C-alpha positions in Angstrom: 107.5 60.7 -1.1 108.1 64.4 -0.8 105.8 66.7 -2.7 107.2 69.8 -4.4 105.0 72.0 -2.2 106.6 70.6 0.9 110.1 71.9 0.1 111.1 75.2 1.6 112.2 77.9 -0.8 115.9 77.6 -1.6 116.3 74.0 -0.5 117.8 71.4 -2.8 115.3 69.3 -4.7 115.4 65.6 -3.6 114.3 64.2 -7.0 117.3 61.8 -7.0 116.1 59.4 -4.3 116.4 56.4 -6.6 115.9 52.7 -6.1 118.1 49.8 -7.2 118.9 46.3 -6.1 122.4 47.2 -5.2 124.7 50.3 -5.6 126.8 50.3 -8.8 130.4 51.7 -8.9 129.6 53.9 -11.9 126.7 55.5 -10.1 128.9 56.4 -7.3 130.9 58.6 -9.7 128.0 60.3 -11.5 125.2 60.6 -9.0 126.2 64.0 -7.8 124.3 65.5 -10.7 121.2 64.8 -8.6 122.7 66.8 -5.7 123.2 70.1 -7.3 123.1 72.7 -4.6 120.5 75.5 -4.9 121.7 79.0 -5.7 120.9 80.0 -2.1 123.1 77.2 -0.7 125.9 78.0 -3.0 125.9 81.7 -2.1 125.8 80.9 1.6 128.7 78.4 1.2 130.7 81.0 -0.7 130.2 83.4 2.2 131.5 80.8 4.6 134.6 80.2 2.3 135.3 83.9 2.5 134.8 83.9 6.2 136.7 80.7 7.1 139.0 80.0 4.2 138.9 76.9 2.0 140.6 74.7 4.6 137.9 75.3 7.3 134.8 75.5 5.1 133.5 72.1 4.2 132.9 71.3 0.5 129.6 72.4 -1.1 129.0 68.8 -2.3 128.6 67.7 1.3 126.3 70.6 2.1 124.1 69.6 -0.9 124.0 66.0 0.2 123.1 67.0 3.8 120.3 69.3 2.6 118.9 66.5 0.3 118.8 64.1 3.2 117.1 66.7 5.4 114.4 67.3 2.8 113.9 63.5 2.4 112.9 63.4 6.1 111.0 66.7 6.3 107.5 66.3 7.7 104.8 67.8 5.5 104.2 70.2 8.3 107.0 70.3 10.9 105.6 70.4 14.4 108.9 70.6 16.2 112.3 71.6 14.8 115.4 70.3 16.5 117.9 73.1 15.8 121.4 71.6 16.2 124.9 72.7 15.4 126.0 70.8 12.4 126.7 67.4 10.9 130.3 66.0 11.0 132.9 66.9 8.2 132.4 65.0 5.0 134.8 65.2 2.0 133.6 65.5 -1.6 134.7 62.0 -2.6 132.9 60.6 0.4 129.7 62.5 -0.4 129.8 60.8 -3.8 129.5 57.3 -2.3 126.1 55.7 -2.4 124.1 54.6 0.6 121.5 51.9 -0.1 118.8 51.9 2.5 116.9 48.7 3.4 113.8 50.1 1.6 115.8 50.4 -1.7 116.2 54.2 -1.6 119.7 55.4 -2.6 121.3 58.6 -1.1 124.7 60.2 -1.0 126.9 59.8 2.1 127.3 62.3 4.9 128.2 62.0 8.6 124.8 63.0 9.6 122.0 61.3 11.5 119.7 61.4 8.5 122.2 59.3 6.5 121.7 55.6 7.3 125.2 54.9 6.0 126.9 56.9 8.7 128.4 54.3 11.1 126.9 51.5 9.0 129.7 50.8 6.5 128.1 47.9 4.8 125.5 50.2 3.3 128.0 52.5 1.7 129.7 51.9 -1.7 132.5 52.8 -2.2 133.2 52.6 1.6 134.5 55.6 3.4 137.0 55.9 6.3 136.5 56.6 9.1 132.9 55.6 9.5 132.6 54.7 13.2 129.6 54.6 15.4 128.1 57.9 16.7 124.9 57.4 18.6 124.2 60.6 20.5 121.7 61.9 17.9 120.1 58.5 17.4 119.4 58.5 21.1 118.1 62.0 21.0 115.7 61.2 18.2 114.6 58.1 20.1 113.8 60.1 23.2 112.0 62.7 21.2 109.7 60.1 19.6 109.5 57.2 22.1 110.5 58.7 25.4 112.9 57.6 28.2 111.1 54.5 29.3 111.9 52.6 26.1 115.6 51.5 25.9 118.0 52.5 23.1 119.4 49.0 22.7 117.8 48.5 19.2 120.0 51.3 17.8 123.3 50.2 19.3 126.2 48.1 18.2 125.2 45.2 20.3 122.1 44.7 18.0 122.2 42.5 14.9 123.4 44.8 12.1 120.4 44.1 9.8 117.9 44.6 12.6 119.8 47.7 13.8 119.6 49.4 10.4 115.9 48.6 10.1 115.3 50.0 13.6 117.1 53.2 12.6 115.0 53.5 9.4 111.8 53.0 11.3 112.8 55.7 13.8 113.4 58.2 11.1 109.9 57.4 9.6 108.4 57.6 13.1 110.1 61.0 13.7 108.8 62.4 10.4 105.3 61.0 11.1 105.5 62.8 14.5 106.3 66.1 12.8 109.8 66.2 14.2 112.5 67.6 11.9 116.2 68.1 12.5 117.8 71.3 11.1 121.5 72.3 11.4 122.3 75.9 12.3 125.4 75.7 10.1 125.4 74.4 6.5 129.1 73.6 6.9 130.4 71.0 9.3 131.8 72.4 12.6 133.7 69.2 13.5 136.2 67.0 11.8 136.4 63.3 12.7 139.7 62.0 13.9 141.6 59.4 11.8 140.2 56.5 13.8 136.7 58.2 13.8 136.2 57.9 17.6 136.5 61.6 18.3 136.2 64.9 16.5 137.9 68.3 16.6 136.2 71.6 16.3 136.8 73.5 13.0 135.8 76.9 14.2 137.4 78.1 17.4 136.4 81.0 19.5 132.9 82.1 20.5 132.9 85.2 18.2 134.0 83.2 15.1 131.5 80.4 15.9 128.7 83.0 16.3 129.6 84.6 13.0 129.4 81.3 11.1 126.0 80.4 12.5 124.6 84.0 12.0 125.8 84.0 8.4 124.1 80.7 7.8 120.9 81.9 9.5 120.7 85.1 7.6 121.4 83.6 4.2 119.9 80.1 4.3 118.8 78.5 7.6 116.5 81.4 8.6 114.4 81.3 5.3 114.1 77.5 5.7 112.9 77.9 9.2 110.4 80.6 8.3 109.0 78.4 5.5 108.6 75.5 8.0 107.0 77.7 10.5 107.1 75.2 13.4 105.2 76.1 16.6 108.0 74.6 18.7 111.8 74.8 18.3 114.1 72.7 20.6 117.5 74.3 20.4 120.3 71.7 21.0 123.1 73.4 22.8 123.7 76.7 24.6 126.2 77.7 21.9 123.5 77.6 19.2 121.1 79.5 21.5 123.7 82.2 22.2 124.6 82.5 18.5 121.2 82.6 16.8 118.5 82.5 19.6 117.7 86.2 19.1 117.5 85.8 15.4 115.3 82.7 15.8 112.8 84.6 17.9 112.9 87.7 15.7 112.2 85.8 12.5 109.7 83.2 13.7 107.7 85.6 15.9 106.4 85.7 19.4 104.1 82.7 18.9 107.0 80.2 18.6 107.9 78.3 21.7 111.6 78.0 22.1 113.2 75.4 24.5 116.9 74.9 25.0 118.7 71.7 26.1 122.3 70.6 26.4 124.2 68.8 23.6 123.5 65.1 23.9 127.2 64.3 24.3 127.5 66.6 27.4 128.8 64.6 30.4 125.8 64.0 32.8 125.2 62.1 35.9 122.6 59.3 35.9 120.1 61.7 37.5 120.9 64.5 35.1 120.5 62.1 32.1 117.2 60.9 33.4 116.0 64.5 33.7 117.4 65.4 30.2 115.7 62.5 28.5 112.4 63.2 30.3 112.4 66.9 29.4 113.1 66.1 25.7 110.1 63.7 25.6 107.9 66.2 27.4 108.7 68.9 24.8 108.2 66.6 21.8 105.3 64.4 22.7 101.9 65.3 21.2 
């Protein structure tokens, strides 16, 4: 349960996390009333539309669903923020689908690690396509919470589907309990999934344009959310994010914040590099 006092200024209100025995078709059409984007989110989205054009700025419905999911999993006092790039492109009609979690909580759909329906099509009604497996951020969260000595196998395709979803839900709960919170540097997806869903293409090309998108999001939305969270540690995921908003992050959160930077989890790495990567993440995140 999220208390009103736990929600950063400007963030969407998560009052719609409803329970039901199974998703209903009519709900999938109407539930977006519970995902109304805040004025701040709408203004930031409008700036991105001006900057990118309507074809490269993701719909505001998806941005609202992503922010709702993020607030669902926000620790009461974030200890560590994982500052990543963005979720993966989600269309408006996809966002209106309902995801039914094993604990009975209903959410909208987004291609985002906080959405249990992403890569778990049986949880989503109506189903969306593509909805293929993407495990990089599940593995990252696992390593943040449980470290490199425990295997990822319980989160992967080889695991029984029911058990796998339960494992994912428990990992999200454990991450929240550990004070670990994932925040995207961009409110709009920076990657579109391919038709088969096994790869993605970048929406914003060029370092300058990429930096402008992240800086616009920081100044208008992400920065205030981060200041309200006031984490003592920020783990920046990816050098591109660091280059774009690292200076703004340190300016706005002050000298006391500890900032660490690691590679994107999908970066090709040798066995030795991956072992070092996983160990470093756990070292930063453990209590």
